[in-house]
C-alpha positions as CSV (number, residue, x, y, z in Angstrom):
1,M,25.0,-9.3,-30.6
2,R,21.7,-9.2,-31.9
3,I,20.5,-11.0,-29.2
4,V,22.0,-8.5,-26.8
5,R,20.4,-5.4,-28.9
6,H,17.1,-7.6,-28.7
7,E,17.3,-8.0,-25.1
8,A,18.6,-4.3,-24.3
9,R,15.7,-2.7,-26.4
10,A,13.1,-5.1,-24.6
11,A,14.3,-3.7,-21.2
12,A,14.2,0.0,-22.5
13,D,10.6,-0.7,-23.4
14,R,9.5,-2.2,-20.2
15,A,11.2,0.5,-18.6
16,L,9.4,3.1,-20.5
17,H,6.0,1.3,-20.0
18,A,6.6,1.2,-16.6
19,A,7.4,5.0,-16.3
20,L,4.4,6.0,-18.2
21,H,2.1,3.6,-16.1
22,R,3.4,5.6,-13.0
23,I,2.8,8.6,-14.6
24,V,-1.1,7.9,-15.3
25,L,-1.5,6.8,-11.9
26,A,0.4,9.7,-10.5
27,W,-0.3,12.8,-12.2
28,W,-3.8,13.9,-10.9
29,P,-2.5,13.8,-7.0
30,I,0.4,15.8,-8.1
31,L,-1.7,18.0,-9.8
32,Q,-3.6,18.3,-7.0
33,Q,-0.5,19.1,-4.6
34,A,0.6,21.7,-7.1
35,V,-2.8,23.5,-6.7
36,A,-3.3,23.2,-3.2
37,A,0.3,24.9,-2.6
38,A,-0.5,27.6,-5.1
39,L,-3.8,28.1,-3.1
40,A,-2.2,28.0,0.3
41,W,0.4,30.3,-0.9
42,W,-2.2,32.8,-1.7
43,V,-4.2,32.7,1.2
44,A,-1.2,33.2,3.3
45,R,-0.1,36.3,0.9
46,H,-3.4,37.9,0.2
47,V,-5.9,37.2,2.6
48,F,-3.3,37.1,5.9
49,E,-0.8,39.3,4.4
50,H,2.2,37.3,5.0
51,D,5.2,38.8,3.2
52,D,7.1,35.8,2.4
53,P,4.6,32.5,3.0
54,L,6.8,29.9,2.1
55,F,5.8,27.8,4.8
56,A,2.2,27.6,3.7
57,P,2.8,25.6,0.1
58,M,5.5,23.6,1.7
59,A,3.0,22.3,4.4
60,A,0.3,21.7,1.7
61,I,2.6,19.6,-0.5
62,V,4.0,17.5,2.6
63,A,0.5,16.9,3.9
64,L,-0.8,15.9,0.5
65,N,2.2,13.8,-0.6
66,T,1.2,10.6,0.9
67,P,-0.6,7.8,-0.6
68,R,-4.7,8.8,-0.9
69,G,-6.5,7.7,2.2
70,E,-3.7,9.0,4.3
71,R,-3.6,12.6,3.3
72,G,-6.0,14.0,5.9
73,T,-4.0,12.2,8.7
74,N,-0.5,13.7,7.3
75,A,-2.1,17.0,7.2
76,I,-2.7,16.9,11.0
77,R,0.5,15.3,11.4
78,V,2.3,18.3,9.9
79,V,0.5,21.0,11.6
80,A,0.5,19.1,15.0
81,G,4.3,18.8,14.5
82,V,5.0,22.3,13.3
83,V,3.1,23.8,16.2
84,T,4.7,21.5,18.8
85,G,8.3,22.5,17.1
86,V,7.6,26.1,17.8
87,L,6.4,26.0,20.9
88,V,9.3,24.1,22.4
89,G,11.7,26.6,20.2
90,Q,10.2,29.7,21.6
91,A,10.9,28.0,25.1
92,A,14.2,26.5,24.3
93,S,15.3,30.2,22.9
94,T,14.1,32.2,25.9
95,L,15.5,30.3,28.5
96,L,19.0,29.0,26.8
97,G,19.3,31.8,24.1
98,R,19.6,31.6,20.3
99,N,22.7,29.4,20.3
100,Y,23.9,25.7,19.8
101,V,22.4,24.7,23.1
102,G,19.3,26.3,22.6
103,V,19.1,24.6,18.9
104,A,20.3,21.1,20.5
105,A,17.6,21.5,23.3
106,A,14.9,22.5,21.2
107,I,15.6,19.5,18.7
108,F,15.7,17.1,21.7
109,F,12.7,18.0,23.6
110,A,10.5,18.6,20.4
111,L,11.4,15.0,19.1
112,L,11.0,13.6,22.8
113,I,7.3,15.2,23.3
114,T,6.4,13.8,19.9
115,A,7.7,10.3,20.4
116,A,5.8,10.3,23.7
117,A,2.7,11.4,22.2
118,G,3.2,8.2,19.9
119,N,3.3,10.4,16.6
120,A,4.7,9.3,13.3
121,R,8.0,10.2,11.7
122,T,6.3,12.9,9.6
123,T,5.4,14.8,12.9
124,M,8.5,14.4,14.6
125,A,10.4,15.7,11.5
126,Q,8.2,18.9,11.2
127,A,8.6,19.4,14.9
128,A,12.3,19.1,14.8
129,V,12.6,21.5,11.8
130,S,10.1,23.9,13.3
131,A,12.3,23.8,16.6
132,V,15.3,24.8,14.6
133,I,13.7,27.8,12.6
134,A,12.1,29.3,16.0
135,V,15.2,29.3,18.2
136,A,17.7,30.3,14.9
137,M,15.3,32.9,13.2
138,G,13.8,34.4,16.3
139,G,10.0,34.3,17.4
140,D,8.4,36.1,14.8
141,A,9.7,33.3,12.4
142,G,8.5,30.6,14.5
143,L,5.1,32.1,14.7
144,T,4.8,32.8,11.1
145,R,5.8,29.3,10.5
146,A,3.3,27.8,12.8
147,L,0.2,29.8,11.1
148,D,1.7,28.9,7.7
149,A,1.4,25.4,8.5
150,V,-2.1,25.9,9.9
151,F,-3.1,27.5,6.3
152,G,-1.3,24.9,4.6
153,G,-2.8,22.0,6.4
154,A,-6.2,23.5,6.3
155,V,-6.1,23.6,2.5
156,A,-4.9,20.2,2.4
157,L,-7.7,19.3,4.5
158,L,-9.7,21.0,2.1
159,F,-8.7,19.2,-0.8
160,S,-8.1,15.5,0.8
161,Q,-11.6,15.5,2.8
162,L,-14.2,17.5,1.0
163,L,-13.1,18.5,-2.7
164,F,-11.3,15.2,-3.9
165,P,-11.8,12.4,-1.2
166,A,-10.3,8.8,-1.4
167,D,-12.7,6.4,-2.7
168,P,-11.9,3.8,-0.3
169,L,-13.6,0.7,-2.2
170,R,-12.1,1.6,-5.1
171,L,-8.7,1.9,-3.4
172,L,-9.4,-1.5,-1.8
173,R,-10.1,-3.3,-4.7
174,R,-7.2,-2.1,-6.3
175,S,-5.0,-3.3,-3.5
176,E,-7.3,-6.8,-3.8
177,S,-6.2,-6.9,-7.4
178,E,-2.5,-6.1,-7.2
179,L,-2.1,-8.9,-4.4
180,L,-4.1,-11.5,-6.8
181,A,-1.7,-10.3,-9.9
182,D,1.3,-11.1,-7.6
183,L,0.2,-14.5,-6.2
184,A,-0.8,-15.4,-10.1
185,R,2.7,-14.6,-11.2
186,A,4.3,-16.2,-8.3
187,L,2.4,-19.2,-9.2
188,D,3.1,-19.2,-12.9
189,L,7.1,-18.9,-11.8
190,T,6.3,-22.0,-9.5
191,S,4.9,-24.2,-12.5
192,H,7.9,-22.9,-14.6
193,S,10.3,-24.1,-11.9
194,L,8.7,-27.5,-11.5
195,R,8.4,-28.0,-15.4
196,H,12.2,-27.2,-16.0
197,D,13.3,-28.5,-12.8
198,D,15.7,-25.3,-13.0
199,R,17.5,-23.8,-10.0
200,S,17.8,-20.8,-11.3
201,S,14.2,-20.7,-11.4
202,A,13.8,-22.1,-7.9
203,F,16.1,-19.0,-6.9
204,T,13.8,-16.3,-8.9
205,L,10.9,-18.0,-7.0
206,W,12.1,-17.2,-3.9
207,Q,13.0,-13.7,-4.7
208,R,9.4,-13.2,-5.9
209,L,8.1,-14.7,-2.7
210,R,9.7,-12.7,-0.2
211,P,7.8,-9.4,-1.0
212,L,4.8,-11.0,-1.0
213,Y,4.4,-11.4,2.6
214,A,5.4,-7.8,3.0
215,A,2.2,-7.0,0.2
216,A,-0.2,-9.2,2.7
217,A,0.4,-7.1,5.7
218,E,-0.1,-3.8,3.5
219,L,-3.3,-4.9,2.6
220,S,-4.0,-5.4,6.2
221,K,-2.7,-2.0,7.0
222,A,-4.8,-0.7,4.0
223,C,-8.0,-1.7,5.6
224,D,-7.6,-0.1,8.7
225,M,-6.4,3.4,6.5
226,M,-9.6,2.8,4.1
227,V,-12.4,2.3,7.2
228,A,-10.7,5.7,8.7
229,S,-11.0,7.6,5.6
230,A,-14.5,6.5,5.3
231,Q,-15.4,7.9,8.7
232,R,-13.7,11.2,8.3
233,S,-14.8,12.1,4.9
234,P,-18.4,13.6,4.8
235,R,-18.4,12.5,1.2
236,R,-17.5,8.7,1.5
237,R,-19.8,7.9,4.9
238,N,-22.2,6.3,2.9
239,Q,-19.6,3.5,1.8
240,R,-19.1,2.2,5.4
241,A,-21.6,-0.5,4.9
242,P,-20.3,-2.1,1.6
243,L,-16.6,-1.2,3.0
244,Q,-17.2,-3.5,6.1
245,S,-18.7,-6.1,3.9
246,E,-15.5,-6.0,1.3
247,L,-13.3,-6.3,4.6
248,L,-14.6,-10.0,5.0
249,S,-13.3,-10.9,1.6
250,V,-9.9,-8.9,2.3
251,A,-9.6,-11.6,5.3
252,H,-10.2,-14.4,2.9
253,L,-7.7,-12.8,0.4
254,S,-4.7,-13.0,3.5
255,L,-5.7,-16.7,3.8
256,L,-5.5,-17.2,0.2
257,G,-1.9,-15.4,0.0
258,N,-0.9,-17.7,2.8
259,S,-2.1,-20.4,1.0
260,C,-0.3,-19.7,-2.4
261,L,2.9,-19.3,-0.5
262,T,2.6,-22.7,1.4
263,L,1.9,-24.3,-1.8
264,S,5.6,-22.5,-3.7
265,R,7.1,-23.9,-1.0
266,E,6.0,-27.5,-1.1
267,S,6.0,-27.7,-4.4
268,Q,9.7,-27.7,-4.4
269,S,9.7,-31.0,-2.6
270,V,7.8,-32.7,-5.2
271,P,9.7,-35.8,-6.6
272,P,11.6,-34.7,-9.8
273,E,9.4,-37.6,-11.5
274,H,6.3,-36.1,-10.8
275,R,7.0,-32.6,-11.1
276,R,6.0,-32.0,-14.5
277,E,2.3,-33.7,-14.1
278,F,1.8,-31.3,-10.9
279,A,2.8,-28.2,-12.9
280,P,-0.4,-27.6,-15.1
281,A,-2.6,-27.6,-12.2
282,I,-0.6,-24.8,-11.0
283,N,-0.7,-23.1,-13.9
284,E,-4.6,-23.4,-13.5
285,A,-4.8,-22.0,-10.5
286,A,-2.4,-19.3,-11.5
287,A,-4.9,-18.4,-14.6
288,L,-7.8,-18.1,-12.2
289,L,-5.9,-15.7,-9.7
290,Q,-5.1,-13.5,-13.0
291,M,-8.7,-13.5,-14.1
292,L,-10.0,-12.4,-10.9
293,A,-7.4,-9.7,-10.6
294,S,-8.7,-8.3,-13.6
295,D,-11.8,-7.4,-11.8
296,P,-12.2,-8.6,-8.1
297,A,-15.8,-6.7,-7.9
298,D,-17.1,-8.5,-10.9
299,P,-19.9,-11.1,-9.8
300,A,-20.3,-12.9,-12.6
301,L,-16.2,-13.2,-12.6
302,R,-16.3,-14.2,-9.2
303,Q,-19.1,-17.1,-9.9
304,L,-16.8,-18.2,-13.0
305,T,-13.8,-18.5,-10.6
306,V,-15.5,-20.6,-7.9
307,F,-16.9,-23.3,-10.5
308,S,-13.5,-23.3,-12.3
309,A,-11.4,-23.1,-9.2
310,L,-13.3,-26.6,-8.1
311,D,-12.4,-28.1,-11.4
312,V,-8.7,-27.7,-10.7
313,V,-8.7,-29.8,-7.8
314,G,-10.7,-32.5,-9.9
315,Q,-7.3,-33.9,-10.9
316,V,-5.8,-34.9,-7.7
317,P,-4.4,-38.5,-8.0
318,E,-5.4,-41.2,-6.0
319,E,-1.9,-42.5,-5.4
320,G,1.4,-40.9,-5.3
321,P,4.3,-40.4,-2.7
322,G,3.8,-38.4,0.3
323,R,5.6,-35.3,-1.0
324,L,3.4,-35.1,-4.0
325,K,0.2,-35.6,-1.7
326,A,1.3,-32.9,0.5
327,A,1.7,-30.5,-2.2
328,W,-1.5,-31.7,-3.5
329,E,-3.1,-30.9,-0.5
330,S,-1.7,-27.5,-0.4
331,L,-3.0,-26.9,-3.9
332,R,-6.7,-28.2,-2.4
333,W,-6.4,-25.1,0.4
334,V,-5.6,-22.8,-2.5
335,V,-8.6,-23.6,-4.2
336,H,-10.6,-23.7,-1.0
337,D,-9.8,-20.1,-0.1
338,L,-9.5,-19.0,-3.8
339,A,-13.5,-19.9,-3.8
340,I,-14.4,-18.5,-0.2
341,F,-12.9,-14.8,-1.3
342,A,-14.6,-15.1,-4.8
343,G,-18.2,-15.5,-2.8
344,A,-18.5,-19.3,-2.5
345,K,-20.7,-20.7,0.5
346,P,-18.4,-22.5,3.1
347,E,-19.9,-25.8,2.2
348,T,-19.2,-25.4,-1.7
349,A,-15.6,-24.3,-0.8
350,R,-15.0,-27.4,1.2
351,E,-16.0,-29.6,-1.9
352,A,-12.3,-28.5,-2.6
353,L,-10.7,-30.3,0.7
354,G,-11.9,-33.4,-0.7
């Protein structure tokens, strides 16, 4: 009973810690959304004299309620969707009347047009909702919504591109750090499954590995997003050159992710009598990944990672069964890719391959 209470208390502590961590990350973007929404409402109400400017703050909230680096694009999507939906809704109500046929036609063509233009789901949803409002509430309501969306979108662009633009390099390095930490945890779990020869640990390992494929893909997507963000924001254009340099490191990080996943798979085929002797080397690789995750941009930390990584493959045995050799070869590639990501010259990294 005491063990159950201890585990419950530990789980509650972890949940509280996770919630506090999410609050630390989210409070500043949320504050921006609240202030932007209030400003959009004030502009629509007092500058343009809209009696009930509900859609202006809503547009600002929807536009800014997306990861940093995408907020400017999302603002354009919201405005484009609203304007498209209003125009289609106006046409549908004029031709078919304000009835269920007009509503259905307006939704269909609003979604069809935005889909044909290759727009995102946000644009399509805004177009469909605006089309319904334009048909159901008449022309004035639709036009008011379109104007309010423009006001809200303009305020969102002001916040996202001029006042509080995303820092592409910082966000990219945070993504690097998160992926490195995830890879370190996966290798730790791999080592644990080898030391204890535990099927449940192996199952947990596979469960942990599956999201890493998606995480690596998300990092590639984040690269494209950060480049676009640096190009659009006047305050971040000076980061374009260092950002291009960092993108080369990200390419090597993607290769490192693949190498770690291959190592985790290969390690499960190591003969049972050799698993315990192979596990410490994986532990050391995991520790290096975790160390670098603390600050991927630190030159001193990168240099230390290179030297320490090459020491890991110095433990490779000269003899052993084929499966063990294959696992060691996978570890060699992890060390090679880690050294390249950390800034080693290609000829230095090739030392890891023997």
